[in-house]
C-alpha positions in Angstrom: 111.9 73.7 145.8 110.8 74.7 143.1 111.2 79.0 142.5 107.7 80.9 142.5 108.6 82.3 139.2 107.4 79.1 137.7 103.7 78.8 138.3 102.4 76.2 140.4 99.8 74.9 138.3 101.1 73.6 134.7 98.0 72.0 133.7 96.3 72.6 130.4 93.1 74.7 130.4 89.7 73.0 129.4 89.6 74.6 125.8 93.1 73.3 124.9 92.5 70.2 126.3 89.1 69.6 124.5 91.0 70.8 121.0 93.6 68.2 121.4 91.0 65.6 122.3 88.8 66.2 119.0 92.3 66.2 116.7 93.5 62.7 118.7 90.1 61.5 117.0 91.0 63.1 113.9 88.1 65.7 113.9 88.6 68.8 111.2 88.8 71.7 113.6 88.6 75.3 111.5 91.2 76.8 114.1 90.3 81.1 114.3 93.1 81.4 117.0 96.3 80.3 114.7 99.0 82.6 115.3 102.0 81.2 112.7 102.5 82.1 110.2 104.7 79.0 108.8 101.0 77.4 109.5 99.0 79.4 107.4 99.8 78.7 103.3 101.8 81.7 103.0 104.6 81.2 99.7 108.2 81.1 101.0 110.5 82.0 98.3 112.3 78.3 97.9 115.4 80.1 98.3 114.3 82.3 101.4 116.9 80.5 104.2 119.9 79.9 102.0 121.3 83.2 103.0 122.1 81.2 106.8 124.3 78.9 104.5 126.8 82.0 103.9 130.4 81.6 104.8 130.7 84.3 107.4 128.1 82.3 109.4 131.8 79.9 110.3 133.3 82.4 112.0 132.7 83.4 115.7 133.4 86.5 116.3 131.3 88.1 118.7 129.6 91.5 119.7 127.4 91.5 122.8 125.1 94.1 121.1 125.0 92.5 117.6 127.6 92.2 114.5 127.1 95.6 112.8 126.6 94.6 109.7 123.5 93.5 111.1 122.6 96.6 113.2 122.8 98.4 110.0 120.1 95.7 108.2 117.3 96.7 111.5 118.7 100.6 111.3 117.6 100.6 107.5 114.3 98.7 108.3 113.8 101.5 110.4 114.3 104.1 107.6 111.9 102.4 105.1 109.8 103.4 108.0 110.5 107.2 107.8 112.1 106.7 111.7 116.6 107.3 111.3 117.6 104.8 114.0 121.5 104.7 114.3 123.2 100.8 114.4 124.4 102.4 117.8 121.4 102.5 119.0 120.1 99.0 118.5 120.7 96.0 120.4 120.0 92.7 118.9 118.2 89.6 120.7 116.8 86.1 120.4 113.4 87.1 120.5 111.1 89.4 121.7 110.2 88.0 124.9 114.2 88.1 125.3 114.2 92.0 124.7 112.0 92.2 127.5 114.1 89.9 129.7 117.4 92.3 129.0 115.1 95.5 129.4 113.3 94.5 132.7 117.3 93.6 134.6 118.4 96.9 133.1 115.2 98.7 134.6 114.2 96.9 137.4 115.3 95.3 140.8 113.7 91.8 142.3 109.7 93.5 143.8 110.0 96.6 141.5 106.8 96.7 139.5 106.3 97.6 135.8 102.6 98.9 134.3 101.5 96.1 131.5 97.9 97.3 129.9 94.4 95.3 129.6 93.1 93.6 127.4 96.8 92.3 126.3 98.7 89.4 125.3 99.1 87.0 128.5 102.7 86.9 128.2 103.2 89.5 130.3 102.0 87.8 133.2 105.1 85.3 132.7 107.3 87.8 131.6 107.3 90.1 134.5 107.4 86.8 137.4 110.6 85.2 135.4 112.4 88.8 136.5 110.9 88.6 139.9 108.9 91.7 139.1 105.4 92.9 139.1 102.8 93.6 136.4 100.4 96.2 137.3 97.8 96.8 135.0 96.1 99.9 133.3 93.3 99.8 131.6 92.0 99.9 127.6 88.5 101.4 127.1 87.1 101.2 124.2 84.8 104.1 123.2 84.6 103.4 119.0 88.1 102.9 119.6 90.2 101.4 122.3 92.6 104.0 124.7 94.9 104.0 127.1 92.9 105.1 131.1 95.4 107.8 132.0 93.7 107.8 135.3 93.8 104.5 135.8 96.9 104.0 134.7 98.7 106.9 137.4 96.6 105.2 140.2 98.1 102.0 139.6 101.7 103.6 139.5 103.6 102.8 142.8 106.4 103.9 144.0 108.4 101.1 142.4 106.8 101.8 139.1 110.1 101.6 136.8 108.8 101.5 133.0 105.4 101.3 131.0 104.8 98.8 128.4 102.8 99.3 125.7 102.0 97.3 122.2 101.5 99.3 119.1 99.3 98.0 117.2 98.0 95.7 120.8 97.7 92.1 120.2 94.5 91.3 120.5 92.4 95.1 120.0 94.8 96.0 117.5 94.9 99.8 118.7 97.8 102.3 118.1 99.4 104.4 120.6 98.1 107.8 119.7 99.9 111.0 120.2 98.7 112.6 122.8 98.0 109.6 124.2 102.1 109.1 123.7 102.9 113.0 124.9 101.3 112.1 128.2 103.3 108.4 129.4 106.6 110.4 128.2 106.4 113.5 130.6 104.7 110.8 134.0 107.5 108.7 132.8 110.1 111.6 132.4 109.2 113.2 135.3 109.3 109.9 138.0 112.2 108.6 136.7 110.8 105.7 134.5 110.8 104.3 130.8 108.7 103.6 128.2 109.1 100.4 126.9 106.9 99.8 123.2 106.1 96.7 121.4 106.4 97.7 118.1 105.9 94.1 116.7 102.7 94.2 114.2 103.7 97.5 113.2 104.0 96.8 109.7 100.2 95.4 109.5 97.8 98.8 108.9 94.3 98.3 108.7 93.1 101.4 109.3 95.8 104.3 107.8 94.8 107.1 109.7 95.6 105.9 113.5 99.1 104.4 111.5 99.5 107.8 110.8 98.4 109.4 114.0 100.1 106.9 116.2 102.9 108.0 118.1 106.2 107.3 117.5 108.7 106.3 120.7 111.8 106.3 118.9 111.7 110.3 118.1 111.3 111.4 121.6 114.4 113.1 122.8 112.4 113.6 126.1 112.3 110.0 127.8 114.0 107.0 127.7 112.7 104.6 125.4 112.9 101.0 124.0 111.4 99.4 121.1 111.1 96.2 120.1 110.6 94.3 116.9 111.6 91.2 115.5 111.8 88.9 112.1 108.9 86.9 113.4 106.3 89.2 112.4 108.2 91.5 110.1 109.6 88.8 107.5 107.1 85.7 108.6 109.8 83.9 110.3 109.1 83.1 114.1 111.3 80.5 113.6 114.4 82.5 112.3 115.1 83.3 115.7 116.0 87.4 115.7 114.7 90.1 117.3 116.0 93.6 118.5 115.4 96.8 121.1 116.1 100.4 119.5 116.8 102.8 122.0 115.6 106.6 122.1 115.4 109.1 123.8 118.1 111.6 125.7 121.6 111.0 124.5 123.1 110.9 128.3 120.8 107.9 129.5 120.2 106.1 125.6 124.2 106.0 126.1 123.9 104.2 129.8 121.7 102.5 128.6 123.4 101.1 125.3 125.9 100.4 128.3 124.4 98.4 130.3 121.7 96.3 127.6 125.9 95.2 126.4 126.6 94.0 129.5 123.9 92.1 130.3 124.0 90.8 126.5 127.3 89.9 126.4 126.2 87.3 129.9 123.8 84.9 127.0 125.5 86.0 123.5 122.2 84.6 122.6 121.8 85.6 119.1 123.5 83.1 116.7 126.3 84.2 113.8 124.4 83.0 111.1 121.3 84.6 111.3 123.0 88.0 112.1 125.2 87.3 108.9 121.9 86.7 106.8 120.0 89.7 108.8 119.9 92.0 105.7 119.1 89.2 102.9 116.1 87.9 105.4 114.9 90.9 106.1 115.1 91.9 101.9 113.6 88.5 100.9 110.7 89.1 104.3 109.2 91.7 102.2 107.7 89.2 99.8 106.3 87.3 102.9 105.1 90.6 104.7 103.0 91.9 101.7 101.1 88.6 102.2 100.7 88.3 105.3 99.2 92.2 104.9 96.8 91.6 102.4 95.5 88.3 103.7 94.9 90.2 107.1 93.4 93.1 105.3 90.6 91.0 103.2 89.8 88.8 106.2 89.1 92.2 108.7 86.6 93.3 105.1 84.8 89.7 105.6 84.5 89.6 109.0 83.3 93.3 109.0 80.9 92.2 106.0 79.6 88.8 107.3 79.1 90.3 111.1 76.9 93.2 109.8 74.0 91.0 109.4 73.8 89.8 112.0 73.1 93.0 114.4 73.3 91.2 118.1 77.4 90.7 117.3 80.0 93.2 116.3 83.4 93.7 115.1 85.4 96.3 117.6 87.3 98.9 115.7 90.3 97.2 114.7 93.3 99.2 113.7 96.6 97.8 112.4 98.2 93.3 113.6 96.7 90.3 112.9 93.7 90.2 115.6 90.1 91.0 115.4 87.5 91.2 119.0 83.7 90.3 118.1 81.4 91.2 120.7 78.7 88.5 121.1 75.5 88.1 123.5 77.0 87.3 126.5 74.6 83.9 126.7 76.6 81.9 128.1 79.9 82.3 130.5 82.7 83.1 127.7 84.2 79.8 128.4 81.5 77.9 127.8 81.0 79.5 125.0 84.2 78.7 123.2 83.9 75.6 124.3 80.6 75.1 122.8 81.6 76.3 119.6 84.3 74.2 119.4 82.4 70.8 120.8 79.5 71.4 118.8 80.6 73.6 115.6 84.2 72.4 115.5 85.2 76.2 115.2 87.9 77.3 117.7 88.7 80.9 118.9 90.3 82.4 121.8 87.6 83.4 124.4 88.4 87.3 126.0 89.4 86.6 129.3 92.6 85.2 128.3 93.2 88.5 127.1 92.1 89.3 130.2 89.5 91.9 129.0 87.3 93.1 132.0 84.0 92.1 131.6 82.1 89.1 129.2 81.8 88.4 126.2 84.2 88.9 123.5 85.5 86.2 121.1 89.5 87.6 120.1 89.8 85.4 116.4 93.3 85.5 113.9 93.2 87.3 110.6 95.8 84.9 110.0 93.8 82.1 109.1 93.8 81.3 105.6 90.8 83.1 104.0 88.4 80.0 102.6 89.1 78.5 106.0 87.9 81.9 108.1 85.0 82.4 106.0 83.6 78.9 107.0 84.8 80.3 110.7 83.3 83.5 111.2 79.9 82.0 109.5 79.8 79.2 112.0 80.5 81.4 115.0 77.6 83.9 113.8 75.1 81.8 112.3 75.0 80.3 115.9 73.0 84.1 116.6 71.8 84.5 113.5 69.9 81.5 114.7 68.9 82.6 118.1 67.3 86.0 117.0 65.4 83.9 114.5 63.4 82.0 117.6 
């Protein structure tokens, strides 16, 4: 009786079940999967959420694309990154996930295809299915840095492909889409009548300045219809304050037609609350202090990881250019799932296995650079000591 858009098997995976069982017994676990900034020990200004009580929030004057003042605040955010984006080309959403849903409804019919990167965050599998679309993967390959397999992407293309999804920097590989890659993708999409959708939620967290400088900026394109996604969840460390956005780039006519249709779609939901829209400018301004803390944390933890892993020749930290995650390549001495379960049960450290993110082969561990510094250092040390002991036996 239920839709095929919802997976038939909703059971918890072995790793999550094991972690829950240990916590239920009161075991102390070093969690290197933490991605929630509100649980990571950052200091939030005590009055950060005070603007949500602004009297303007008592008036309900809905606009499908969002209140003009809120869209102007997002436009100013792009200006901070030297990207001129008119408020008229911004549509507010309650989250990045909702933004994907609106874009999918805008671009595609049930049964159409979108191309999604691999490895990447597993949410794409579900979001595409929710809109009855097919997610066809293209690979990111690691050759000193993660880069798009362009030949593979073209092989994945079908007559029903409506969009190419990019994440820049990617989660979890931390790789930015380069200008050369973006040039090729824009030409391909423009020629075949598809759009580019670029998730930029981690764009403020740069670990390799050279990579950021070389990154492609989709909103500067005038040759292809493009959508850039952002939100308070990452830019201000406020996942509980539900505000995301879509910025539309590309040829004036196509962008205008897209905005008109997004306005129609958004009018069916009107999901963004008035208080958060009224508070948007203040939240973005005050959230800069949280963003700075996160940037320092992920940078410091990245350096810690590199320094500690340098003492274990069997393990290698793959190059990460931005974001909140790092990828550790470890010896394939056991199945990846068995390894992470053993690390959890014997060493009390929780890390993501690579297969959670659809890595092409084993053996990868993904760790969150957001984890509080002492816990991060302890957890990484427990993982790497496992392989030091192996090497000395």
